[in-house]
C-alpha positions in Angstrom: 66.8 150.4 120.3 68.6 150.5 116.8 71.7 148.4 118.4 69.1 146.0 120.0 67.3 145.6 116.7 70.7 144.8 114.7 71.8 142.3 117.2 68.3 140.6 116.7 68.4 140.6 113.2 72.0 139.2 113.1 71.0 136.4 115.5 67.9 135.7 113.3 70.0 135.6 110.5 72.5 133.4 112.0 69.5 131.1 113.3 68.0 130.7 109.6 71.6 129.8 108.5 72.0 127.0 110.8 68.3 125.9 109.9 69.2 125.5 106.3 71.5 122.7 106.8 69.1 120.7 108.9 66.4 121.2 106.6 68.1 120.1 103.6 69.4 116.9 105.6 65.8 116.0 106.5 64.8 116.2 102.9 67.8 114.0 101.8 68.0 112.7 99.3 65.8 114.8 96.7 68.1 114.3 93.8 70.5 111.7 92.4 73.5 110.4 94.0 76.8 109.8 92.3 79.1 106.2 93.3 82.6 107.2 92.3 84.7 104.7 91.2 88.4 105.3 90.7 88.8 102.7 87.7 87.6 102.1 84.0 84.5 100.4 83.4 84.7 96.2 83.6 86.9 96.0 86.7 86.1 94.3 90.0 85.6 97.6 91.9 83.2 99.0 89.0 81.2 95.4 89.2 80.7 95.7 92.9 79.5 99.5 92.5 77.2 98.3 89.9 75.8 95.4 91.9 75.0 97.6 95.0 73.9 100.9 93.1 70.6 100.1 92.2 69.8 98.5 95.8 71.0 101.7 97.1 68.9 103.9 94.7 65.6 101.8 95.3 66.5 102.1 99.4 67.0 105.7 99.0 64.4 106.5 96.4 66.7 108.5 93.9 68.7 107.2 91.1 72.3 106.4 92.1 74.6 106.9 89.2 78.1 105.4 88.8 80.6 107.6 87.6 84.0 106.1 86.6 87.0 108.5 87.2 89.8 106.2 86.3 93.7 107.0 86.9 96.6 106.4 89.3 95.4 103.3 90.7 92.2 104.6 91.7 93.4 107.8 93.7 92.3 110.0 91.1 88.7 109.4 92.0 89.3 108.8 95.7 90.8 112.6 95.8 87.6 113.6 93.8 85.4 112.4 96.8 87.7 113.5 99.5 87.3 117.2 98.1 83.4 116.9 97.3 80.6 118.6 99.7 79.6 116.4 102.4 76.1 116.6 101.3 75.5 112.8 100.8 75.5 113.1 96.9 79.0 112.0 96.2 79.9 109.0 97.5 83.0 106.5 96.7 82.9 102.6 96.3 86.8 102.1 97.2 89.2 99.5 97.3 92.2 98.7 99.3 94.6 99.9 96.8 93.2 104.0 97.2 91.9 103.5 100.6 94.9 102.0 102.4 97.8 101.1 100.4 98.3 104.2 98.4 99.3 106.5 101.2 101.9 103.8 102.3 103.7 103.7 99.0 103.3 107.4 98.1 103.3 109.5 101.1 102.7 112.7 98.8 99.3 111.7 98.0 96.9 114.4 98.5 94.4 112.8 100.9 94.6 110.4 103.8 92.4 107.4 103.4 91.2 107.5 107.2 91.2 111.3 108.0 89.4 112.7 104.6 86.4 110.1 104.5 83.5 108.8 106.5 83.1 105.1 106.6 79.6 103.9 105.6 80.2 100.1 105.2 82.3 97.1 104.3 80.8 95.9 101.1 82.9 92.9 100.1 86.1 91.1 100.0 87.7 89.0 97.5 91.0 86.5 97.7 93.5 87.0 94.7 94.9 83.9 93.2 98.6 82.7 92.4 98.9 81.3 89.1 101.6 79.5 87.4 102.5 79.8 83.4 102.4 76.1 81.5 106.0 76.5 80.7 107.0 76.1 84.4 104.9 72.9 84.6 104.0 74.0 88.3 100.8 72.2 89.2 100.9 72.5 93.1 102.0 74.4 96.1 104.7 72.0 96.4 105.8 72.0 93.0 105.9 76.3 93.5 107.9 75.9 96.5 110.4 73.5 94.8 111.2 75.1 92.0 111.4 78.5 92.9 113.7 77.5 96.0 115.9 75.5 93.5 116.5 78.7 91.4 116.6 82.0 93.4 116.1 85.0 91.2 115.5 82.8 88.1 111.5 83.0 88.2 109.2 86.3 87.7 105.8 87.2 89.0 103.5 89.7 87.5 101.0 91.9 89.1 98.8 95.0 87.9 101.1 97.3 89.0 103.6 98.8 91.8 101.8 99.3 95.2 98.5 97.3 94.1 97.1 94.7 96.2 98.3 92.0 93.9 101.9 93.4 94.3 101.7 93.1 98.0 100.1 89.7 97.7 103.2 88.6 95.8 105.7 90.1 98.3 103.7 88.4 101.0 104.3 85.0 99.4 107.7 85.9 98.9 108.4 86.8 102.6 106.4 83.7 103.8 108.3 81.1 102.0 111.5 82.8 102.2 111.7 83.2 98.5 113.3 85.3 95.7 111.5 86.2 92.5 111.6 89.1 90.4 108.5 91.3 90.4 107.3 92.6 87.0 104.6 95.1 87.2 102.1 95.5 84.3 99.3 98.2 83.6 96.5 95.7 83.9 95.9 92.0 83.7 95.5 91.7 79.6 99.1 92.4 79.0 99.9 90.2 82.2 98.0 87.5 80.7 99.6 87.7 77.2 102.9 87.4 78.7 101.9 84.3 80.8 100.5 82.4 77.9 103.6 83.6 75.9 106.3 82.3 78.1 107.7 85.4 78.9 106.4 85.6 82.9 106.3 82.8 85.1 103.9 83.3 87.7 101.0 85.9 88.0 98.6 87.1 90.8 94.9 88.1 89.7 92.1 89.2 91.5 90.1 85.5 91.9 87.2 86.7 89.5 89.9 88.0 86.7 91.7 84.9 87.2 88.9 82.1 87.0 88.0 82.1 83.5 91.8 81.6 82.6 92.3 78.6 85.4 88.9 77.1 84.1 90.0 77.3 80.4 93.3 75.5 81.4 95.5 78.3 79.9 97.1 78.7 83.6 97.5 76.4 86.9 95.8 77.7 90.1 98.7 77.7 92.8 96.5 79.0 95.8 94.4 81.7 97.0 95.9 84.3 98.8 93.4 84.5 102.0 93.4 82.2 104.8 90.6 80.1 103.8 89.2 78.8 100.5 86.7 80.8 98.4 83.4 79.6 98.0 83.4 80.8 94.4 86.2 78.0 93.7 86.6 75.5 96.5 88.8 73.3 94.4 91.7 75.9 94.9 93.6 75.4 98.1 94.7 78.3 100.0 98.1 79.3 100.0 97.9 79.0 104.1 97.1 75.6 104.0 101.1 74.7 103.0 103.4 75.1 106.3 105.6 77.5 104.4 102.9 79.9 103.7 100.9 80.2 106.9 101.4 83.8 107.3 99.7 84.4 103.9 96.4 86.2 104.3 95.6 89.0 102.1 92.5 89.7 100.0 90.8 92.7 98.2 88.3 94.7 99.7 85.7 97.2 98.8 83.9 99.8 101.1 81.5 102.6 100.8 82.8 106.2 101.8 81.5 109.7 102.1 83.4 112.5 102.4 85.1 113.4 105.9 82.6 115.4 108.2 79.5 114.1 106.9 76.9 114.9 109.4 75.5 112.3 111.6 71.7 112.2 110.3 73.0 111.6 106.9 75.5 109.0 108.1 72.8 107.2 109.8 70.7 107.5 106.4 73.1 105.9 104.1 74.0 103.4 106.5 70.3 102.3 106.8 70.0 102.2 103.1 73.7 100.4 102.9 72.7 98.0 105.6 69.4 96.9 103.8 71.1 96.5 100.6 73.9 94.4 101.4 71.4 92.4 103.3 69.6 91.8 100.1 69.5 88.2 98.8 69.9 89.4 95.2 72.9 91.6 96.0 74.5 88.9 98.1 74.2 86.3 95.3 75.3 88.6 92.6 78.7 89.3 94.4 79.2 85.8 95.6 78.9 84.9 91.8 81.6 87.3 91.1 83.9 85.7 93.5 83.2 88.4 96.4 82.4 87.6 99.7 79.8 90.1 101.4 80.5 90.8 105.2 77.9 89.0 107.6 74.9 91.3 108.3 75.9 92.3 111.9 76.9 95.0 113.7 77.3 98.7 112.8 78.7 98.9 109.3 80.4 102.0 109.5 82.4 100.8 112.9 83.1 97.3 110.9 84.7 99.2 108.0 86.7 101.5 110.1 88.1 98.5 112.0 88.7 96.6 109.1 90.3 99.2 107.2 92.8 99.9 110.5 93.8 96.3 110.6 94.5 96.2 107.1 96.7 99.3 106.9 98.8 97.7 109.5 99.1 94.6 107.5 100.0 96.5 104.5 102.5 98.5 106.4 104.8 95.4 107.2 104.6 94.3 103.5 105.7 97.6 102.2 108.4 97.8 104.7 109.7 94.2 104.0 109.7 94.8 100.2 110.7 98.6 100.4 107.6 99.5 98.1 107.7 103.1 96.9 106.1 104.9 93.8 109.0 107.0 92.0 
């Protein structure tokens, strides 16, 4: 009897332990939720997080707090979320830098962008834009191709760092056009802009939202956007792919919402429902579009869309990384 009693107690304890997570899931959320951004305030990822955060808060009924964990091209913030409890209270607003490119250029990265996260949904995409410094006198795609081809290795282009989406966009332009330009990595677009305007740099790659103020001020000339079609925020700027020599150029910046791996299905469904309603909000879509981003069409399952998109983008980046032999030292 004593043995049977102990077994019954053990089974009851196991059942109670199993019920606790289920109860916690049913009660979700009952405290604030953290949106981790792997960059300082003010950048494109931070802007997207602060646009979606209030709407997610309204849909989930709890405060949604943005936490900026900058450093190492977004990978420090991503690593923090990968190691967090899979309880729905720590989420990542990630971009292609840390959620795709990082692992390709730095195999020693301590997380896997597919294995260590649960995809929730694609937030938006945004093109980059290739610009020319005033001293180049480049005003069009034809100008760009002509001057760079005439002097292989003479011209330079800048990006916000080795292995970033901006760097890969520049290398895709070089590969597609059969060009030889020297890549100059910068620690952000501020120093890059200073060198463009000062004549120390010939061309630069910006995220569209960062480049538009300089383009519209006439400080630099827009050569073309890097996605296959023109951007709604700047329809006057041609897509590079409109030129026969750059038909293969199709790359942008994208932003997704992720949770740690092994997020319980009930929590994934709850967050996904709030996400889908938030991204369909006219106010959210308007703010994203005004910032130069393109929210996805509100159709299909958001988690499946993001997972499929991430896989396709990884394959695209792998080809560019291999072509340019990009590796972090």
